[in-house]
N, C-alpha and C positions, 0 to 999 in steps of 0.2 A: 478530389483533393481534400486531404484531412486538415482540420484546424491546426494552427501552429502549436497548440497546447491542449491538454485534455479537458479543460473546464469551460468550454464555450457551449452554453446551453440555451434552452428556451421552451419549457413545457410546464403546465400546471402540475403541482404535486398530486400524486394519485393515492387513493386509499388502498389498504391491503386487506385481503380476505383472511390471511393468517398473519399473526403479528409476533415477531421475535421480541424478547425482553428488551426494554428501553436501554438498559445499561450494557447491552452486548457491545463488544469491542473486537478489534483485530489484534491478534497475538503474533507470535514469532512467524517469520517467513523462512522457508527452507529452500535453498538453492543448490544446484550442482555447479561446480566450478572446475576449470581445467587445471589450475595450479593453486593448491591450497595456500602455500606459503605466500605467494604473490597476493592472493585475495585477502588473507589475514592482514598483511602489511597495509594494503590499501584501506581496508575498513577501519583499522586501528589508527593509522598515522594520518590519513587524509580525511576520512569521514568522521573519525573521532569516537568510534565505539570502543568499548573495553573488551578485551579477550577474557571470557569467563572460563573457557575450558578448551584445551586442544589435545587431540590424540591422533594417531595415524589415520589420515583420511577424513577427519571431521574436526570442525571447530564451532564453538558457540560464542556469540558476541552479543553485547547488550549495553545498557546504561544502568549504572548501579548494579543491583543484583538481578535486574529484569532482563531475561533473554529476549532479544529482538530479531536475531538472525542466526540461522544454522546453516553452515556450509559443508557440503559433502564433495570430496574430490573425485572427479572422473578425469584421469590424466588424458590430455589431448582432446578434451571435449570441445565441440564447436558451437557457435551461437545457434539459437533455435529458430531464427527467422526462416520462412514466414509462417510459422506454426502458431497455434493458440498457446497461451501461457501468461507470462508476466509482461506488462507494459512498464510499470514501475511499482515499487513499494515506497511508502511515505513515512518518514520519521518526523514526528510532531514534537517540537521543542516547546517548553512551557511559556516562555516570554519572548516578546519581540527583540529584546536585547540579546537573547541567545542566538537568534537568527542573524542579527547584525554582527555578533562576535564571530559566528561561523563564516560569514561572507568576508570579513577582514582576513580570517585565516586562509580562505581560498585565494584571496588576492596576494597575500604575502608568500604563501607556500606554493603558488602556481597550481592550484587544483583546477583542472579543466572543468568548465561548466557547460551544460547543454541549453540552459535557459534560465531566465529570471522573470517571474510573473507575479502580478497582482490579480487575484481572483475574486475580489470583494470580500468573500468569506475568509480569505487567508492571503498570506504572502509566501511565495515559494521559490526555491532554488532547485534546479534540476542538474543531474550529472549521470554518468554511466560508469559502471565498474569495468575492470579489465576484460571481462567476458561479455560486455555489452548489456548487462542487467541494468534496467533503469532505476534511478533513485530520486526521490524527492525529499528535501528537507524543508519543513514549513512551520509556520506559526499561525494559529487561528486568531482572527479578530474576535473580540468579545461576542458571545452568542447573542446577546441582546441586540446587537447591531444588524444581524442577518437572519435571525430566526423568523420563519414564515416568508422569507423573501428569496430562498435559494433558487427556485425555478426562474424567477424573474430577474435576479440580480447577479447570480454567479456568472463570471465572465473571465476573459483573459485580456489584460492590458499590461504594458511594460511596468516593471517594478520601479518605484521611485527609490533608487539606491541612495541618493543623498539623504532623503528623509529617514531611511532605515539606519544608516550609519550615525545620524544625529541622535539616535536613541542612546548612544554611548556617550557619557560625559567627557571622556578623554580617550578617543580612539587610539592615539599613539601609545597609550599606556596599557592597552588591552593585550592579554596573552591568552592564547587558545590552549585549554587544558582538556579538550575532548567535549563530547556532548554531555549536557547536564544530566544528573541522576533522574530527573523527572521526564526525560524523553520517552515517548511511547510510539508504538506502531499505530499511526493515525488512520491509515487506510491502505488498501491495496488496489491497484488499477490493473485490469486484466485485458489481454488480447483474446477475443472470443470469436467464434465462427458466425454467430447470428445474434443480434441484439434482442429480438423479440423472444426467442426461446430462453435467453439469459434472464431477461426481466421476469418471464413466467416462473423460472426456477427460484431466483433470489427473492422476488416479491411474494409470489403466490404459494411457494413451498416453504422456503426458509422463513419468510415473514419480514424482510426488510421493506421499508417504505421507498417508493420511487420518488426521488427528490427532484430529478431533472432528466430530460431526455432530448437528444439531438437526432430526431428521426430514427432511421434504421442504422445509424452509424455509432451512437454512443449513448450510454445511460449511466446514471449515478444513483446509488441506493444507500440508505442509512437507517440505523436503528435509533429510536427515541428522538427523531427530528434532527439528528446530526446531518450536516450537508452531504457527506458520503463516507461510508466505511468501505463500499465496493464501487469501483469504477469499471466500466466495460466498454470496449470499442472494437470495431472491425476494420480500422484504418489500415492495418497490415495483415489482417487475418480472416477476412470475409471468406467463409466456406472452407477454411483450413482445418486440418486435424492437429492432434497433439504432436509435440516434437518427437523426432525419432530417437531411439535408444542411443546413448552416448552424447547427447546434447548438453550444453551448459544451459540449464533451464530451471523453471520453477518446479520444485518437487511437491510442495504443498504450501498453502496458506492456512493460518489458524484463525478460527472464529471462537472467541471466548464468551461463553454464555454464563450468566451469573450463578446458576445452580444446576446440579446434575439432573434433577427432575425436569427442568426446562430443556436442557440439552437433549434428554431422551425423548421429550415430546417433539422437538424439532426433528430428531432422527426418525421418529415414527412417521412424520409427515413425508419425509424423503422416501421411506419405504413404501408408503401408500401411493406415492407418485410413480412407483415402478423403478426406483433407483436404490437398490438394496444396499444399505450401509455395511461397512466392514468394521469389526472390532479392531481397536488399536490400543497399545499400552497407555497412550496419553489421552484417549477419548474415543470418538467415533469418526471413521473416515468415510466421506461421501465424495461423489464426483458430480460436477455440474454438467450441463449439456455439451460443453466443449471439451469434456474430459479432464478438466482441471480439478486436482485433488484439494479437498478442504478438510481440515481436521476440526471437528466440533469438540471443543474442550470446555470443561466446567471450571469456573473460577473458585468454587468452594472445595 
């Protein structure tokens, strides 16, 4: 039986043999969807992303000028369960008030939610898009409160909704105008076939630190001491393979590395581990042990 939410942990933080740059972050997530118009409306009107570009079969959405989500239409695509792929992607808002404002919007506009949780390191809201893709919208508590305590303190308890709404001086006067410009892709949580091989790849090859692990069922890894940029679990996917063609699924997640030289160094480690990278117009494309595609992109 899986935990009710992804952040229930308990393991000492582990050192890494290889280390990725501390300022590494998660970039745009690419998904296939069954009905592009329906998905664009959902992400624009309910989630609050801005439509940056739309053309036949493809849409780019984000916050401000930052692309966070790319949608590719596969008409009639079906959900990808029980394969490997996306558990959820996580949109990180800058301030607690931003999360409170979004929750008020969800209540007023009847946006269905899948969960509301306090993880000690963060407060989070969960939902699912029309194709079943998981979404988290969250706010990080100040790093000084949780740094060095991720393995021992990250947890899942019910969100104190009243406390969150009290962040707003006059909730009745609040109006939702979309996610704020500073919204970023905070992390991506993956469905994998095996946690041990996943940790070996993300920690020992890419160079993320193992921040917390729940036995053989879940692990959380981050760069620069962050609580996690990558989550991985086998709750719905132990021993599974990638989704079949024609699925509404994760196409790729983006890992943004600060410099091209560092990105190429990471790509060489992938090649040395026997997973030959592919060139891509936007960077270097690699696949993890579960067959999940990762774009290694340079920020410079």
